[in-house]
N, C-alpha and C positions, 0 to 999 in steps of 0.2 A: 539594492539587489546585487548579489555577489557573483552572478554568472560572468564567465570570461568569454572573450571572442573564440569562435571555433578554431581558428588557426593557432590559438595559444594553448589549446588543451594538450596536456602532457602525454607523451608516449603514443603507442599504437593500441588499437583495440585488442590485439593479441596479448598485450600485457595484462589484460583483465580477464584471462581465461584460467580455468583450472579443471583438473580431472576429479570427478566425484563418483565414488562407488554407488551404483544404483540403490543398494540396500540402505544408504544413509538418507535417501529422500523420504521424509515422513509421509506415510500414506494415511495415518490416523492421528487424531489428537492424543495427548497423553491420557491415561485412564481417568485422571482427575485434573481439572483446570489448575494451572500453576505448578504442577509437579514436573517442571522442566529443569534442564540444566542451564547454567549461566556461565559463559566465558567472560571474564573480566580482563580488559586490555587497558593497561596504563600507558598513556602516550608519552609521559615525561620519562619514565624509567624503562619502558619497553617490557615490563613484567606482564606475564599472562597467568591468571589464576583460574582454576576450575572450581566453580561454586554451584550452589543450587539457586533457582530463581527466588526462593523464599528468603535468601540472604540479601536481596536487593536493598531493604531499608538500612542495612549497615553502611551503605555507600552514600546515602543522602543525609544531609545535615538539616537541623531546624532552620527554617527561613528560606530554604532553597525551593525552587519552583519546578514542578513536574508538569509538562504540557502533553495532553492527551488529544488524540483526534476522535471526535465523537460521531464520525460518519457511521451510517448503518447500511449494511449490505442489503441490496435489493434482490429478491428471488428472480433473477433475470433469465434463467435458463428455461426454455420451453421446448418440448419434444412433440413433433407432429408427424404427419404422413402425407405423402403426395397422393394424387388421385390414383396412381398405379400401385400404391401400397408401400413405396419406398420411404425410408426414414428421412425426416428433416429435423435439424437442430437449429434453434434460433437463440442467440444471446442478445437481449435487448440492451442497447448502449444508452439511448436517450432519444427524445423527440427530435424530429428533423426541423431545422430552422428554415429549410427551403420549401417543405411541404407540410402544412399543419396536420394533415391526415396520416402521415407516415412516421415511422420510427427508424432510427439508424440501428443497424444490427450487424452481428457477425452471423454468417449463414453457411450451413453445410448440408448437403452438397450444393454446388452451383446450380441455379435455376435460370430459366428463360424469363425475360421481362414479361410481365403479365400472367405468369404461371400461378395457378391457385394451389393451395395445399390446406390441410386441416390441422388445427391444434385442439387440445382437449377443452371441454368435453365434446363440443360440436361447433367449433369456431372456425369460420373461414378466414384465410389469410391470403394475401396476394403479394408476390414479389414485384416491386415497383421500380426496379433498376437501381442505379447508383447516383449518389449526390456528387457535388463538385469536388469533394475530397476523396471520391472513390469508395465511400462506404455504402454497403447494401441498404436498401430501403424496403420496409415491409409495411403493408397496411393490414390491420386487423379489424374485423367487423365486430367491434365492441365499442361501448360508449366511453369507457375509461381503461386504457391499456395498462396503466400502473395498478389499478385495482384488480384487473383481471389477472395480472402476473402474481399479485399477492395471494390469490386463491389457487392458481394452477401452476405457478413457476417453481423451479427448484433452485437451491443455492448454487451459484456459479463457481464451483470448485476449480482451481487452476488446472491447466492441462497436464502438469506433471503428477497429479494425483490420479492414479490409474484405476479408478473405481467409480461407480455411480454414486451420486449424493444420497445420503441416508437421512432419516428423520432426525438423527442425532446432530447432523451438521447444522440444522436450523439454529441450534444454540451454540455449538462449539465453533462454528465459523463466523461468530459474531462476538464483539467485545461486550463485556458486562455493562459498559457505560455508553453503548451506541444509542444515539438519539435521533440523528437526522438522516433519513433515508436518501440514498443516492449513489452509493458505491456499488461497483460490480466486482470488486475484489476487497477482501478484508485488509485493514491496517494491521498486519499480523503481529507486530511487536506488542500490540495491546491485548492479544488473545491470552496472554499468560496471567493477566491481572484478575484477581478475585475481589469481591466487595470487601472481604476481610482484610486483604493486603492493602487496599486503598485506604481503609479506615485506620490501619496501623500506621501508615505513612502520615496521614493527617494528625494522628494522635501524637506523633513525635515532632510535629511542627512543620512538616513539609507542606507547602502550598500546592494544590492541584488546580489546573486550569485547562479549559478545553478550547480547541480551535476546530475548524471543519475543513477537510479536504476530501471530496468524493473521489475515491480511487477508481481510475479508469482501467480498461483492459489493456491499454497500451503499456501498463507497467510491466507486462510480460514480454514486450517486444524487444528482441535483442538489438544491440547497437552494432551495425556493420562497419561504420566509418565515423570516427570522432568528429571530423570536420563537417560532415554532411548530415549527421543524424538530426532529425526533426523531432523534438520532444512533443509528446502528446499533451494536450491541454486538460486541466482538471479544475473543477469549480472549487473555490475556497472562500472562507470567511474568517476574519479576525475581528471580534467585537471590541468596541471602544473600552469597555470595562476590563477586558482581558489584556488589551494592549497597555492600559494604564498600570495594571498590577505588575506585568512583566517588565515594563520600563522602569518601574520603581525598584524591582529586584535587581535589574541590571545596573542602575545608578548606585545602588548600595552594595554592589559587588557580591550579591548572592547568586549562586549558580542557577542557570536555567537549563534544565534537562529536557530533551525532546524524546518522546516515546514514538519511535518510528521515523523513517525517512519522510513520510507524509507530513508529519508535524514540523520537521525541519524545513520542508519546502514552503509551508505557510509562513513560518517566521522569517526565513531569509528572503522570501518574496516581498514581505512587508517591512523589511529593515532598511532604513535610510540613515546613514551616518550614525550608526549605533543606537538608533531609536526606532521603535515599531510604529508604523502608521496604520491605524485600523482600516479595514475595507473589505469589499466582497467583489469577486470577479473570477476571471480565468487566469491560471498561471501555467506557463510552459517553461519554468525555470529549470535549467539543466546544469546541475552542479557536478563538476568533474575536476580532477587535478589540473592545475594547482589553485583551484578556487579557494577563497578565504571566507570564513563564516563570521558574520557580524554579531550574531545574537545567541548562538547555541554553544553552551559550554560542555555539555555531555550528551551522549546519545545511547539510547537503548534500542536495539534492532535485532532482527532475525538474521539468518545467513541467506544470502541472495544468489540468484542465478548468475552464471558466468556471462560476461559481456552485457550486463544489464545496466540501466541508468541507476538502479538502486546500489549496485556494487560500486559503480563509479563515484557516487555520492559518498559512500563509506570510505573509499580510498582517498577522496579529497579530505575527509574529516580526520582520518587517523594516519594518513600517509600510505602510499602504495606498498612500500616494502613491509611496513608493519602489518598492513591488511593481509598481504600474502602469507606472512609468518603466522598470523592468527588463524587464517583459514587452514593452513597446513596442520597446525596444532589441533584444530577442531576435527579435521578429517582423521588424523592419526588417533585421536581419542574418541572417535565414533560418536560425535555429536550428531543430532538429527537436524536435517537441513530443510529450509523453505517454510511454507506457510504454517504447517503444523509442527515445525521443528523447534529446536532450542533457541536460546537468546544469547546476545552478546552485549555487554555494557562497556562502552568506550569512555574512559574517564580522563 
């Protein structure tokens, strides 16, 4: 594990801020999946290139390994009404460990404990207070909450997308290789891939492997203080056969490329003295400068929110000064930012 003690984290959180023109926050996906721009940042030379995402295969060599997060976004957003007719919005986070009948949620607006409200089509729900971590708890009068959400929930688009989810988001806010349901936010670096691009990479000899990290809503939580920030936990799994294949690539000095910060967190959580130990569990690994990376050689990622744990991870991987220069370049050249935005390849 590569995390550093909080007191050793470099700089102040203000060092990881930047001004972004609102029009650069992507509100829609590109008209066609994969028709995105790609900023390529070379750590050794400091060079920055402006490319298209379709150029990605030219940066990967035969025998190198590409690691994808196969989590699947859960339609966790539910819209309801109070008895008085007022709107209620529920974002399902996961079953409560303290109360088997309740789910942990984000809830708007605030309700009184015991207050009832209605979800579609005619489902009663009750606000059951908060758990020991301060998360709101809701009980739904259904046999299977997850199955109910699959029928009546919406895709949980991030708060910076200022529109209602559409039918198109069911596909566009999901990677083409999503398999294991459990995320409440997409692993956005993977949204650019098409089946054809993945096949082209495999045809040129690039290995593709999957890990799982169920992205939580805490990914959008800003960091207020580097020393006191508490990283949200997320469920992960690294299978033995995947660990074996990646360990072999590492031993043979073939590059391991991570698609997204979520894949990085799985690999670095499981890395021990330069070797991956397979397993499944919860990770709260917080990677920020000057953390060192044991297993990841290259990173494909989107552009991230200021003061976020994702931006701090990127700064640790490419260096804070180079990160700032790359982001300045992206803003000046009008790259699209965040979940539905363009990508950056750090080599």
